N, C-alpha and C positions, 0 to 999 in steps of 0.2 A: 924500275919494271927490268924482269929477269930476262938472264942474256939465253939466247936461242942459240944452238951448234946446228939447225936445217931449217928450214923456208916453214910459216906456219904463222898462226895468229896468236898472238896472248891476249890473253885479258884478265885485268886487275880493277880494285874495286878499292877507292879510297872514300870514307867515310867522313865528310864533313860538317854531318849534321848535331855533334855534338852539342847541348844545351847545357846549362846549370840546373842541376836535378832537384824540386822537391822534397826537403825534409821534411819530417817528424819531428813533431814537438809535444806532443800529447800523452809520451809513454808514463805511466808513471811507478812509482818502485819504493817499496818498503819492506823491512825487513822488524822481526819481533816475534812475540811469542803467542805460537799458536796453538790449537789444542792437537792436531794433527798433521798431517803432511810430510813431505820429503824436507832435512835437514840441510842448510846451504845448497841449497838445490833448487835457483830459480825458477817460477813458474810463472807463466803469464796468465793471468785471468780477466776476464772479459766482463763479469757480472758479478752481482754479489751471491747469487744464486751456484755460481762457480765457484767463489771463493768459500763459501758452506761446504761444496761437496768436496773443496778439498784439503782444505786447511779445518773444518770444522766450524761449528756452535759459536759466539761467544759464554763464556762465563765471567765469574767475579775474578778468573787469574789473569784474564786476558782482552777483556772489552773494551779499552780503550787504543789497544792497536787492532782490533777485528776492526770496530766503530769507525777509525781513520781511514783504512782501506775502504771500510762497506761506503762511507761515505763521500770518497773520492768516485768512487766506481758507478754513483749517482748524476754526475758531469760528464763521466770518460767512458771508456770502454777497453784501456789498456793500462793493467796492473801487474807490473812483477812483483810476485813477491817470494820474500825468502826468509823461510823459517830460523828461528833461534833457540836454541837449546842448550843447556846445564850439561857441565861434562859426564856429573854424576848418575844423568838419564839412563835407563837401561832399556833395549827392545824385550818385547812380552816375545814368549819362542813356544813350541808344542815337542813334545818328544814321547814315543814308545816306551824307550824303556833308558836310566841311565840316572846320573844325575848332570847339570847344567848348570854352566855359569853363567850367567847373563852377561851381553855386552850390549854397548853402544854403536850400533849401525846408522850414520846420520844419513846415509843415502844409496842413490845404486852403486856409485861410483866409488864407497866403500866396501861396502859388499863384493864386488866383485875383485876388488884388491886385497884385503882381509886375507891371511893368514893365519890370522887366531880363534873363526870362529870354530864354536865347540864341536866336536863330531857327534856329542849325543842331543844335541838340538836339530830333530829333523825339519825343522819347518821355524823361520822367526818372522815375527808384526812384520812388515815395510817401515814401520814408520815409529819411530821411539817414542816412549812414555806408557803412562799406565792406561791409554785408551786401547792398546793394544791386548788387555787381558780379555774385552771381550770379547774378541776374536774366534772361533770355532774353523775346524776344517774335519771336512768326513771324504775321507779316500775308499771307492770303490774299483778294487782293480780286478776284479773277479767277476761271471757270471755266476760261481753260486754266490757272492756277499751281492750281487746283486736282487734275484731271488731265489728264492727255496721254500719246498716243504719240511715244516719240521712233525717230523714222527714222536706222537703224543701214547704209542701204544694204546689205544682206542680210550685214551681218557676225554672222562667230558671236561669242561673247560662253563664254566658256567658264571656269570654277573652277579655279582655284589648288590642286591638292590639300593637302590642311592647311593652309588658308591661308582667310582671308577675304577675298581679292581675287578681282575679276571684270575677264580681262583680252580686249581687243576682237580677237580676233586678223586679222581684214581691215581691222583700219584706221577710226580714229571720226573725223568731221570738227571742226572749233572747232564750228561751229554744232550738231552732233550733243553734242558735251561739252557744252557751254551748257545745253542743255535738262535736266542732270539737277545736282543742288543738293546740297548736302550738306542731311540730313535728309529727303532723299524715300525715299519707299520703292517699290522696283521690283519687280515681282511678273514673279516666274521661277520657269516648273514651277509656277506654281498657290500657292508661296510667299510672302510679302511677304518682302522684307529692305531694311532702311535703310542710306543712305546715310551712313557714317561722313565719306568723304573722295574726293576725285577728283584725280588726276594734272593736272597743268599741260600735259602734252605732246598732242598727236594724235597717229594714224596706229596703225601695229601696238602700239606701246609703250604706247598708253592703258590706262590703269588703273581700278577702281570698287573702294575697301574699303568693305564690310558689314558688318552685325552679326554674320553666319554664321561660323564655318570649316567650310569644306566637307572631308568626308573620301574623297570619291571622285574620278574626275578623269570627266568628265562636260561634251560640249557641252552647256547649259542651253538654249539661245536659238537658234533656225535657222531664222527667218524674219528678214521684215524691221523689226520696231519691238518696242519695250520700252515694255512701257505701265508709269508712273509714278505719283505718286497726293503729294501734300500729307501732312505729317508726319503731322499729325493730321487727317486726314480723316476717319475712326473715328470722330471724337468729335463733330460735328456731321452735323446730317440729308442735309445735298444740297452740291451749288459754289453756290460765291455766285452770284445774277443780278439781276434787277430787281426791285425791291421794289412793291408794287401803289400806293404812295404815289408816285415817279416813276413808272412808265408812266401814271397818270392825266393826268401834267405834262409829260408828253414827253421822259423824262429816260432813259436805259439802262445798265445793268450798274451801280450804284451800290452793291448792296450787298459786304461783304465781314466775313471769320471773323475772330477775332484767339487767339490763345493765348498765355498768359505763362506760362512757367516754370523752373520751380528748375532752371537748367541746372547746377549747381555740387554743388547738395544744399544748400549751406548753411543754409539755411531750411529746408526741412524733412524733412533728415537723408539723402533719398535722390535721388540726382543725375537730372536728366530729370521731374520729379516733374511732373505740369500744376497749374499753383496756382488759372488759370484760364481758362473759356474764352467767348470771346464770339460768338454767329454771328447771321447776316443781318442785322447792323450796317449804317445808312448811310453813304454820306459825303454824301450832301445833306445840308444848317447845317439844313433847314426840314423833313427826314423826321418822320411822326410811324407811331408803331406801332397798331398794329388796334384799341387801347384805348386811344389817342390823344395816350398819353405819345412824348415824344421818342425817336425813333432816331435822331438824329445818333450818332455813333459816338465823337468826343470827349465830348458830355453824358454819354453813357451810360457811358463809362470811367469817365472822369472823377469823376461822382458814386457810384460804385458797388465799383471797385477796391478793393482794400486795398493793390496793391503798384505800381503805376505810373499819372502822368499824363499824359495826348497834352497833348501842345507845339503841334509847329508841323508834325505830320506831314499830307501833301497839303491842295491851297488848298481855299481855302473856297468852297464853290459849292452854288447851290441847287437844288433837283429837279428846275426845268424845264430847266438848262443841262448838268447832270453826266450826264458822256459814259464812256465804259469807260477803263477804265487802259492797257489794250493789254498786260497782265503776262501774261509767259508764264511766271513764277517765282515763289514767296511771298517775301515780304522777309523774311528773318531776319536779328535782329539781337543780337547780345549786351551788354549795361549794365557797363560803365566807370566810372571817374574816380569813385567814392563815398569816401570820405574821410572817418576819423573817429580823429586820431590822439589824444585829447590825452581824451576819455569817458570814463575810468573813474572808477572809487569814489575813487580817491585825488587822481585830476589833475585833476577836472572844476573850473571855479571856482567860488566860493559863489554868486555873480555867476548862472552858469545856471540852479542850481540854485533860488538866488530869485525869475528869472525862471517856471521851471515851477510854485513853488509858487505864487506872486502869482495863478495861475488858481483858486485856493480864495478868493481874499480876499471874494467878493461875494453874501452869503449868501443873495440872491434866484436865481443862478444854479445855484450847486448844493449840496444840503444834506450836511453831510457834521456826525458829531462826534467824528470818534477821529482825530487827525492823528498819523501817524507819522515820526518823520526816519530811521528805518532807520541807517546805516555816521553814527557821529560820527566828526566831525575838525574835532577842536576843537569852542570852545560859538558861533561868529559864528552858524552857520543855524538853529541851536534859539533863538538867542532873538527873530532875524528872525522865523522861525513865529509865537513866541511873540505879538512886539508888533504884528507889521502884521496876523495873521490870528485866532489867537485871541482875544489881549486885544481886538481891533477887533469880531470878529463875536457874541464870546461868549458859542459856541452850541457851542463846540468842545474837548476837551481836547487836548494836545500829552503823547505820549510818547516819551521818552529813556532812549536804554541811556548810558553812559559811552563813552570811545574805548576801542577795539580793547586796544590797548597797556595800559591800566589796567588789565585786569584778565587777559588772555588771556599766559598764562606771566610773567606777572611776580607781583615781591614789594611788600610793604605794599599790597596790593588796596586797602584799606579807606580808605586814607589819600589813595590817590590818586583814587577815587572821588568821594570829599569835596572833594579840589581841584579837582575838575570842576566838581562840584553849585557852588562857590562859584564860579563864573564863571557861574552860569546865573539870572537874575533871581531875584527873588522875585514868584511868583503865581499862584495857586488854580487857573491854568489849564494847568498843566503836570504832566506826575508822569515823573517817575526812576526807574527798576529799577539792579538793581545788577551789570549784566554783560553775560554770553554765554553761548550753548549750542552745546555742540557735538551736531552732527544730522549724517544720513546725507544728500547730494547724489545721488539717483540718477539722475539727467541725466549724470554727469561720474565715478560711481562712486568717489566719495570722501568723508571725512568732511570738516566745515567748523564753526568756530566763526560765531554768527550773533546778531546780538545780540537780545535780549529783549523792545524793545519791542514788536515786531509779537504775541508773544502778551500780552505785559499789555494794548494795545487787546483784543486774542479777548478774552481773562476778560471782558472789559465786555460785549463780545457777547454770551456765553456767559450772564452776569448776568441780562443786560435779556431773556433769552430764556425762561432758567428760574424767574427771581423781576420783579425790578423793576428800572428803573436805580438808584434810591436803596438798593441794598443792593452791601455792599460786594463787589469783585471779587477779595478778597484771601480766606484761609486754606483751610483741608483740605475745605472743603464747596463751594467756585466758585473755587477758587484754582488748580487742578489745573495743570502745563503741560503738551503737549503737546511729541510729535518729539523728546523729547529722549535724546541719549545717556548725556549727564553733565555738567554746569556747568564753567565754564572757570575761577569763582572762587565755591566752595560758602564761605558766611560763616558760623561760628561765633556762640556767643551775645556774644562782646568786641565783634569787628564787628558784630555786627545792634545793637548798644547805639551803636555813632558813629554808623555809617550814620542810626538811626533820626530819630538827634535831631538830624540835619542835613538830613536829609529824602531819604532817598535809602531806596525801599522792598526790604529783602533777597529774592532769589528761594534757597529756601534747598532744598536734598535732603535729606529723612529717609528713615532705611533702611526699605524695607517703607512707606514711606507717600507714595512720592513724590516731586516737586517740585513746590515749594509757590511764589505769589508769595505772601510773610510781611510784608506792611506795604498801609498803604492811604494816605499821605500825599500829598498835594501838594505844589508847590515853597512854599509861601506862608510868609514867616517868621514871622509876627506869630499870638502863639494866637488861635486861631481856628476856628469851626464850618467853615471852609472852607479848615482845612489836611486835609481828608479826601475821597476820591474822589466817596462815597457822596454826602456836601452837596452838592459841588461837584455832581455832575450832577444833583442832585435838582433843584438849584435850573434849571439850564441846561434841565431838561423842562419845570417849571414853569414859565417866562418864555418858553419859545417857545412851547408850547399855549396862555396864556394870553392873551399878545402875538397870537398869530394869532387868536383870538376875537375879541380885543377889535378886529380890522380893521373886525369890520361895525358900530361905533357912530362910527366916522367920517362925519362930515357928518347926522347925527343930532343932536336938539334936545339941550344940556346943560339938561335939566327931571330933574324926579323920576321920572317915567317910565322914562329911559331908563337912570338908575340904578339902579334898582330891577329895569332888566332885566339889566342889568351884575351886579350883585351873585347875582342866581337865575342867571344862567351859570357864576358864579366857582363858589360857593359850594359845589354838589353836587359839583363834578369834585375839588375840595379835598376834599369827607367820602369820598371814592373813594380817593384817594389816601392820607390816611389812614387809613381802615380797609385798605389793603392796606401799612401799616405805615412811608409814608414821613414822616409827618410826627405829633408828640407833638398838637400843635393849631394852633388857625390864627384868623383875625379879617382880615374883609374890610370895610373902611371905603370909601365912594362916599356919601356926601348932602354935606348943606349943611354939614358943618363942614369939611369940605376941597374940597369946591367951592363958593366963597366967589362973589361976584359981582364980585373982578377976577379970579379966572381964568376964569368963565362970560363976559366982555365979553374975555378973551384968548386966547376962544374955542379955551379949553382943555379939559379931563375929567380927571379927577385917579381914581384907583384906588387906595388904602394896602392893601398885602397882607400882613398878619402871619406871619408861619411858625415853628414850632417844632421843626424838623430832627429826626429821629430819629437818633442816635450810636450808629457801630457800637463794637462791645466790643474794645480793644486789649487787655486789663490784665488778667488775671481773677488774685484774690486767693481763697486758700480757706484757713482758719481754722478749725485742729484743735484744740479745746479738750477736754483729759482732766480730769473732775470726781469727786471720792471718791463712792464709792458714796451717802452718807445726804444727797447734797448734791441740792435741787431743781433742776430747771433753768430755773424762772424766777425763784431766786434769783440767777444765774448770766450767762443770757442779758441781753448788749447789754452787760457790763461790759469787756468789751475792745478 
């Protein structure tokens, strides 16, 4: 209670309603090769549609990684994706003049921090790799570039019959031809025609190729001017002019419009698709919009675009000094220089994959529970993720499949899976399945073999949503695998025995009953309750939830009141878990017996929580005993 120096009433409020919070256990994480997207900058994805939009469609170089992620998303809606890329990859760029040395910019943080970007590169593709070569940028930075009337000196423009060529029959000068740009729209006879190309010569033989084929022979322009428009004029409200902010400070003609286009169609699937439009942005570095936010085109585009960075386009100038560019034509630039030669699932180095996985190391930055390796190329990466993420964080489980060659069109699959398992370390924080499934790739209209670890992680999500994390994800009730044509390897009983005793969980197709996860072991070698998935995930949930609640005891006094408050916090939560069949029994000790004077003097606080975890049924024994008619059951029950 605060001390008062004069009469009055002081009101305080003490909150003793703290409870152990619910914690999420359904967030997945994957790091691997994708065709686009930020590198080593995890993005939360909620659906396969969003996965395609942010990281691209599957190709022959990355389909195992892509469909591992997509299969997980068929069970849940929270997946963190971290893209990996080889260090020899480069970002595409676009420039007006000069020679550019291509470079690798992994993500926005690297772009902001880099001091070695080429000054001749006006724009960079945001995402590294060859996909950036599909981009085009068109900048309209003046009213004259937006629209104008091309003077033709009374030239008659004639459509060449059966073609898409316009001929200037009375000739055209260099200046006149220079006013027409590839991509411009020409208004002829009330119709807008897009300029595809123009000849390099002038005079009577000058031609302009448009996107429309003419069927008749007619003079289509007889007067002395030809209306032309910026290619994307219809996607903005008006021609760029002077913003209110610049006008108030004496500047003029600071506005510009920007169109980002998928010129080749690699990104969207359709050439010429407009990906982004920015209108009425300012070239003034200090410009503000009507709501007070920055209107400076570099800041706006760099903060919001999914496709490009603005590097050294236009000189830095304040609103008071900004002036017209004097441009009479839009700036149209195609991106080039994007490289991605060794970033495939089979060739990308483990160091690149490890760097992408490192983004999940810190539990305070990203909350994840289910980590999917995707394609296994040896066991080095899986062991790295186990050692450096799962075992370090101690709040997530790694899901691993054997190598493709172990089970796809292979012999002695069980022995090969066991050999692969023996290269993995013993841990309760990892789970190994028995192989691959065959599924349809609708993006490429082919069937492909995909590792099962995305599905096994997905079964844990399904279990969390239908029951609780401490239920086993295996079996006919919760272990049905989705999106499957067949298994690459369907282990029989003898193979299942070999796999299971070595810690590999069989995935089995039973005729008429579906494809089922038929085991729930972790990779822990020693006999322990933690060699089961449900027990490991039970303790992850309990530890995460109780640890979160215990943070609110930090810096309180280690006295009986605080200890009683801690017990009152934890015991109701564990009773709830017990009521939901997660534990058989529990005991919470937090008193003078474990918080001795020595513990208190070290500024420590100890709570001992004893748990009897619930066990899943792995083996069923049914005894059918035949007895004689005259025998009483009480005489034989319990004798066998």
